[in-house]
TIDOGU-223653 format. One record per residue: residue in one letter; chain; x, y, z of N, C-alpha, C in turn. Coordinates in steps of 0.1 Angstrom, whole numbers, plus 5000, padded with zeros to 4 digits. Each point is the difference from the previous one (the first is absolute). Layout:
// residues N
residu_chaine_n_xx_n_yy_n_zz_ca_xx_ca_yy_ca_zz_c_xx_c_yy_c_zz
A_A_X_Y_Z_X_Y_Z_X_Y_Z;
...
// end
This chain:
// residues 54
residu_chaine_n_xx_n_yy_n_zz_ca_xx_ca_yy_ca_zz_c_xx_c_yy_c_zz
M_A_2744_3824_2520_4999_4989_5017_4998_4992_4992;
T_A_5007_4986_5007_4997_4987_5001_4985_4999_5007;
H_A_4995_4988_4986_4988_4996_5009_5000_4987_5005;
I_A_4994_4998_5013_5005_4987_5006_4985_4995_4997;
Q_A_5008_4985_4994_4988_4989_5001_4999_4989_5008;
P_A_4988_4996_4996_4996_4991_5014_5011_4989_5002;
S_A_5013_4999_4991_5007_4989_5001_5011_5007_5013;
V_A_5000_5010_5000_5015_5010_5008_4995_4999_5014;
R_A_4985_5005_5002_4998_4996_5014_5009_4994_5010;
V_A_4996_5003_5008_5011_4996_5014_4988_5002_5011;
P_A_4994_4992_5003_4989_5004_5013_5004_5006_5008;
A_A_5010_4998_5008_5003_5011_5013_4997_5015_4993;
L_A_5012_4999_4986_5006_5012_5000_4981_5014_4995;
W_A_4998_4986_4996_4987_5007_4996_4989_5003_5010;
S_A_4999_4992_5010_4989_5002_5008_5008_5011_5006;
A_A_5008_5005_5006_5007_5010_5001_5002_5012_4996;
A_A_5000_4998_4989_4996_5011_4988_4984_5007_4999;
Y_A_4995_4991_5002_4985_5005_4997_4989_4995_5010;
G_A_5007_4996_5014_4991_4998_5010_4999_5014_5010;
P_A_4986_5002_5000_4993_5010_5009_5010_5005_5016;
R_A_5001_4984_5004_5006_5000_5012_5014_5008_4997;
H_A_5010_4997_4996_5012_5005_5004_5003_5013_4996;
R_A_5010_5009_5008_5000_5012_5002_5006_5000_4985;
R_A_4997_5019_4996_5003_5007_4984_5015_4994_4998;
S_A_5007_5002_5008_5015_5000_4999_5007_4986_4994;
V_A_4990_4991_5014_5002_4986_4992_4990_4991_4984;
R_A_4996_5011_4998_4993_4996_4983_5008_5004_4992;
L_A_5003_5012_5006_5002_5011_4985_5020_4987_4995;
A_A_5004_4999_5017_5011_4991_4997_5001_4988_4993;
A_A_4988_4995_5004_4994_4985_4993_4998_4998_4986;
R_A_4991_5014_4990_5001_5002_4989_5015_5000_4991;
C_A_5007_5013_5006_5015_4999_4993_5002_4990_5002;
L_A_5000_4988_5007_5007_4990_5002_4996_4992_4988;
L_A_4988_5005_4999_4990_4991_4986_5008_5005_4988;
R_A_4999_5014_4999_5005_5004_4987_5010_4994_4991;
V_A_5009_4999_5012_5016_4999_4998_5001_4981_4998;
R_A_4995_4991_5007_4997_4990_4999_4997_4999_4984;
A_A_4989_5004_4997_4995_4999_4985_5013_5009_4989;
F_A_5003_5009_5006_5005_5001_4989_5014_4991_4995;
A_A_5007_4995_5015_5013_4988_4998_4996_4991_4992;
R_A_4985_4993_5001_4996_4993_4993_4999_5002_4988;
E_A_4989_5013_4995_5002_5005_4987_5014_5000_4992;
L_A_5008_5001_5006_5017_5003_4994_5005_4987_4996;
T_A_5001_4988_5010_5005_4986_4999_4992_4994_4984;
L_A_4988_5003_5002_4994_4997_4986_4999_5006_4987;
T_A_5004_5013_5005_5005_5006_4986_5017_4994_4996;
D_A_5008_4992_5010_5009_4994_4993_4998_4987_4994;
H_A_4987_4994_5003_4994_4988_4992_4995_5000_4987;
V_A_4994_5010_4999_4995_5002_4988_5005_5007_4989;
G_A_4999_4993_4986_5009_5006_4990_5001_5012_4998;
S_A_4987_5011_4995_4994_5007_4996_5007_5016_5014;
G_A_5006_4995_5013_5000_5005_5008_4989_5002_5009;
G_A_4992_4994_4996_4985_5006_5008_4995_5006_4999;
Y_A_5000_5008_4988_4988_5006_4998_4994_4999_4984;
// end
């Protein structure tokens, strides 16, 4: 699983994913979106690193 770094945080998604006042389904969807966004960011970064990102 990709680690979500502080620079990757999207304030609206972050508060929806981990805020106590949102329904469970909203929190789950927001967490999935954060993971997808982090994965896409990692994928684009691997294209720019000479060693493949690892």
